[in-house]
N, C-alpha and C positions, 0 to 999 in steps of 0.2 A: 733091366730097363736101360734103354739107350739114353744118353745125355749129350745135348750139344756142347761142344768145347766152350770153355769160359773165354770170355773176350778179355779178361784181366790177365792173361798169360802172354801177352804181346801178339796176339792174333787179331788181324784186321778183318773187318766185315767185307763182304763182296762190294757193297756200296763204296766203301773207302778205297778199296783197291781200284774200283772202276774209275772213280773220280781221279785218282793219281795217273792212271793210264790215259784217260782222256786229256788231262792237262799236258801231258808230255807229247802227244801225238800231233803230227802236222797234217791236217786234213788233205791238203793238196798233194801230199806224197802217198795217200793211200790209193792202191789200184782199184779200179772199178771193173768188176765181173759183169758183163752185159746180161748174161743168162740169169745170174743170181738177182740182179736188179729187176729183170723182167718178171721173175717169178714172184718177187716181193710185191711189185705194183699189181700184178694180176691177182694175188691173193687178197690185197687190200681192196681191189675193185669188186672182187667176187663177194667179199664179206659185206661191202656196201649194198650190193645188189640183193643179196639174200635178206638183210635186214630190212631194206626198202620193200621187198616183196612181201615181208611179214607185217608191214604197216608201221614200221618204226619211222619217226620223223627225222629229217636230215640233221636236226641239232643233236639228237641223241646219238645218231650214227657218227657224226663227227667226233663227238666227245668220247664215245666207247670205243670207236675203231681206229681213230687217227691220233687224237690228242694224247690218249693214254698209252697207246702203243709208243709213241715217241718218248713220253715221260719214262717208261719202262726202259728205254734204251738209253736213258740219261740226257736226253735233249731237253730243252726248254719246251714246256707244255704250251704250245701255241700252234695255231693252224692258220694259214693265210685265209682271208675272207672269201677268196674265191672257191676254197674247198667246201665251204658250208653254204 
Protein backbone atom coordinates (compact mmCIF):
# COMPACT_ATOMS: atom_id res chain seq x y z
CA UNK A 1 0.00 0.00 0.00
CA UNK A 2 1.30 3.46 -0.94
CA UNK A 3 1.25 6.16 1.69
CA UNK A 4 1.50 9.88 1.30
CA UNK A 5 4.55 11.42 2.97
CA UNK A 6 3.97 12.74 6.45
CA UNK A 7 3.82 16.51 6.78
CA UNK A 8 5.46 16.21 10.18
CA UNK A 9 8.88 15.58 8.62
CA UNK A 10 9.55 19.09 7.46
CA UNK A 11 7.67 18.77 4.18
CA UNK A 12 5.54 21.70 3.07
CA UNK A 13 2.23 21.27 1.28
CA UNK A 14 1.82 22.49 -2.29
CA UNK A 15 -0.41 25.28 -1.01
CA UNK A 16 2.27 26.47 1.42
CA UNK A 17 4.96 26.43 -1.24
CA UNK A 18 2.67 28.22 -3.71
CA UNK A 19 1.86 30.93 -1.17
CA UNK A 20 5.57 31.57 -0.55
CA UNK A 21 6.34 31.73 -4.27
CA UNK A 22 3.45 34.14 -4.95
CA UNK A 23 4.54 36.35 -2.03
CA UNK A 24 8.04 36.76 -3.49
CA UNK A 25 7.21 37.35 -7.16
CA UNK A 26 6.84 40.76 -8.73
CA UNK A 27 3.85 40.64 -11.08
CA UNK A 28 5.15 43.41 -13.35
CA UNK A 29 8.34 41.41 -14.04
CA UNK A 30 6.57 38.26 -15.25
CA UNK A 31 6.70 38.08 -19.05
CA UNK A 32 3.40 37.61 -20.86
CA UNK A 33 3.27 35.06 -23.66
CA UNK A 34 0.57 36.33 -26.03
CA UNK A 35 -0.14 32.87 -27.50
CA UNK A 36 -0.57 31.27 -24.07
CA UNK A 37 -2.80 34.12 -22.91
CA UNK A 38 -4.91 33.79 -26.05
CA UNK A 39 -5.33 30.04 -25.60
CA UNK A 40 -6.31 30.55 -21.94
CA UNK A 41 -8.95 33.15 -22.81
CA UNK A 42 -10.25 31.09 -25.75
CA UNK A 43 -10.59 28.03 -23.51
CA UNK A 44 -12.47 30.03 -20.89
CA UNK A 45 -14.82 31.48 -23.53
CA UNK A 46 -15.42 28.05 -25.08
CA UNK A 47 -16.28 26.69 -21.64
CA UNK A 48 -18.77 29.51 -21.10
CA UNK A 49 -20.37 28.89 -24.51
CA UNK A 50 -20.68 25.12 -24.00
CA UNK A 51 -22.24 25.53 -20.54
CA UNK A 52 -24.61 28.21 -21.84
CA UNK A 53 -25.64 25.97 -24.77
CA UNK A 54 -26.51 23.29 -22.21
CA UNK A 55 -28.82 25.63 -20.31
CA UNK A 56 -26.64 26.63 -17.37
CA UNK A 57 -27.39 30.10 -15.95
CA UNK A 58 -24.67 32.74 -16.17
CA UNK A 59 -24.39 32.90 -12.38
CA UNK A 60 -23.41 29.22 -12.26
CA UNK A 61 -21.09 29.58 -15.26
CA UNK A 62 -19.26 32.47 -13.59
CA UNK A 63 -18.93 30.58 -10.34
CA UNK A 64 -17.83 27.24 -11.78
CA UNK A 65 -15.77 28.45 -14.73
CA UNK A 66 -14.18 31.70 -13.66
CA UNK A 67 -14.21 32.24 -9.91
CA UNK A 68 -13.16 28.70 -8.96
CA UNK A 69 -10.43 28.59 -11.62
CA UNK A 70 -8.96 31.78 -10.23
CA UNK A 71 -9.19 30.40 -6.70
CA UNK A 72 -7.40 27.24 -7.79
CA UNK A 73 -4.61 29.42 -9.15
CA UNK A 74 -4.27 31.11 -5.76
CA UNK A 75 -5.95 34.35 -6.71
CA UNK A 76 -8.69 35.97 -4.71
CA UNK A 77 -12.02 34.42 -5.64
CA UNK A 78 -13.78 37.38 -7.15
CA UNK A 79 -15.02 38.26 -10.60
CA UNK A 80 -15.73 41.73 -11.91
CA UNK A 81 -19.46 42.39 -12.16
CA UNK A 82 -19.08 42.83 -15.93
CA UNK A 83 -18.14 39.15 -16.28
CA UNK A 84 -21.43 37.97 -14.84
